[in-house]
C-alpha positions as CSV (number, residue, x, y, z in Angstrom):
1,M,-2.7,24.1,34.1
2,E,-1.6,22.7,31.0
3,S,-3.3,22.4,27.7
4,Q,-4.0,19.4,25.9
5,N,-1.0,19.8,23.6
6,L,1.9,19.2,25.7
7,E,5.4,19.5,24.5
8,D,8.0,16.9,25.2
9,S,10.2,19.3,27.1
10,N,7.3,19.3,29.8
11,T,7.4,15.5,30.5
12,V,9.5,14.5,33.7
13,K,11.1,11.1,33.6
14,D,12.0,9.7,37.2
15,T,15.5,7.9,36.7
16,S,16.1,7.5,40.5
17,I,17.2,4.1,41.9
18,S,13.9,3.8,43.6
19,A,12.1,4.2,40.6
20,Q,14.1,1.7,38.7
21,L,13.9,-0.8,41.2
22,Y,10.0,-0.4,41.8
23,T,9.6,-1.1,38.2
24,K,12.2,-3.4,37.4
25,S,11.2,-6.5,35.5
26,F,11.9,-10.0,36.6
27,E,10.8,-12.2,33.6
28,N,12.2,-15.2,35.6
29,L,9.1,-15.4,38.1
30,N,6.9,-18.5,38.2
31,Q,4.9,-18.0,41.5
32,G,1.2,-18.1,40.8
33,N,1.7,-19.2,37.0
34,E,-1.0,-22.1,37.4
35,V,-3.3,-19.2,38.7
36,F,-3.0,-17.0,35.7
37,I,-4.3,-19.9,33.4
38,K,-7.5,-19.9,35.2
39,Y,-8.0,-16.0,34.3
40,P,-7.7,-15.5,30.4
41,E,-7.8,-11.7,30.9
42,F,-4.3,-12.0,32.3
43,K,-3.1,-14.3,29.5
44,S,-1.1,-11.3,28.0
45,S,-0.2,-9.6,31.1
46,T,2.8,-9.8,32.8
47,F,3.0,-9.4,36.5
48,C,7.0,-9.2,37.1
49,S,7.6,-5.7,39.1
50,L,6.9,-4.5,42.5
51,I,4.6,-2.1,41.2
52,S,2.6,-4.7,38.9
53,C,2.6,-7.5,41.5
54,S,1.2,-5.1,44.0
55,F,-1.8,-4.6,41.9
56,L,-2.5,-8.4,42.0
57,L,-3.3,-7.9,45.7
58,S,-6.3,-5.4,44.7
59,Y,-8.3,-8.3,43.3
60,K,-11.1,-9.9,45.6
61,E,-10.0,-13.3,44.4
62,A,-7.8,-15.1,46.8
63,D,-5.8,-17.1,44.6
64,L,-4.7,-13.9,42.8
65,Q,-3.7,-12.2,46.1
66,I,-1.7,-15.4,47.2
67,A,0.1,-15.1,43.8
68,G,0.9,-11.5,44.1
69,E,2.0,-12.2,47.6
70,Q,4.5,-15.0,46.4
71,R,5.8,-13.0,43.8
72,L,6.3,-9.8,45.9
73,I,8.5,-12.1,48.3
74,G,10.4,-13.6,45.3
75,I,11.1,-10.1,43.8
76,A,12.1,-8.8,47.3
77,T,14.7,-11.6,47.7
78,Q,15.9,-11.3,44.2
79,L,16.6,-7.6,44.7
80,Y,18.3,-8.4,48.2
81,K,20.4,-11.1,46.7
82,E,21.6,-8.2,43.9
83,G,22.7,-6.2,46.7
84,N,19.6,-3.6,46.5
85,P,17.3,-4.6,49.2
86,V,14.2,-2.5,49.1
87,Y,12.0,-0.8,51.7
88,L,8.6,0.9,50.7
89,V,7.6,4.0,52.5
90,S,4.6,6.4,52.5
91,G,3.1,9.2,54.1
92,L,3.8,13.4,53.8
93,D,7.1,14.1,52.3
94,S,7.9,10.2,51.8
95,S,9.6,10.7,48.6
96,I,11.6,13.8,49.9
97,E,12.6,11.4,52.8
98,A,13.5,8.6,50.6
99,K,15.2,10.6,48.3
100,K,17.3,12.0,51.0
101,K,18.2,8.4,52.7
102,N,19.1,7.1,49.1
103,E,21.9,9.8,48.9
104,N,24.1,7.3,50.5
105,L,23.5,3.6,49.6
106,N,26.0,2.4,51.7
107,D,24.7,2.9,55.1
108,D,21.9,1.2,56.7
109,N,22.2,-2.2,55.0
110,H,22.3,-0.6,51.4
111,I,18.6,-0.3,51.5
112,V,17.0,1.4,48.6
113,Y,14.0,3.4,50.0
114,I,11.0,3.5,47.8
115,S,8.1,5.9,48.3
116,Y,4.9,4.6,47.0
117,G,2.4,7.4,48.4
118,E,2.4,10.6,49.8
119,C,-0.5,11.0,51.9
120,I,-3.2,8.6,51.1
121,S,-2.5,5.1,49.5
122,P,-4.8,2.2,48.7
123,K,-4.9,-0.7,51.2
124,F,-3.4,-3.1,48.5
125,L,-0.3,-0.9,48.1
126,S,0.0,-0.7,52.2
127,R,-0.3,-4.6,52.3
128,A,2.3,-4.7,49.5
129,A,4.9,-2.8,51.2
130,D,4.2,-4.8,54.2
131,I,5.0,-8.0,52.6
132,I,8.2,-6.5,50.8
133,N,9.4,-4.6,53.9
134,K,8.8,-7.8,56.2
135,Q,10.8,-10.2,53.5
136,T,13.7,-7.4,53.3
137,L,14.0,-7.2,56.9
138,S,13.9,-10.8,57.5
139,L,16.8,-11.5,55.0
140,I,18.9,-8.6,56.5
141,K,18.0,-10.3,60.0
142,Q,19.4,-13.6,58.4
143,E,22.4,-12.3,57.1
144,S,23.5,-10.5,60.2
145,S,23.0,-13.5,62.3
146,K,25.6,-15.6,60.4
């Protein structure tokens, strides 16, 4: 238990490659821009990272979900082209497993594993992971068949 007066020394910052890629901002995305015009509350929001675009899948509006899917595919593609293909995992001890797998990024197609939830995660995050993982594996398969 911590008091309300936390010291800076108690702050833990995750600087792992997986955290960096999960939050990396891609300002050049244009998928779904026309959708955001319809929603004034999103005027100042930027959905340009894997984590932020995943949240678009939590909205009930189909057009926002489609924009989120398109952006996730775009980001997964850009990460792959940069040499940082990502694969999202969840489940008990997934962060430990991801950290272990990320110790050697020269194996298994240079995949960077990102843990997005340990035990229980919202359905929209699981859906985002499915979209990202499918795109990453598709790109790897295309490359290996050349």
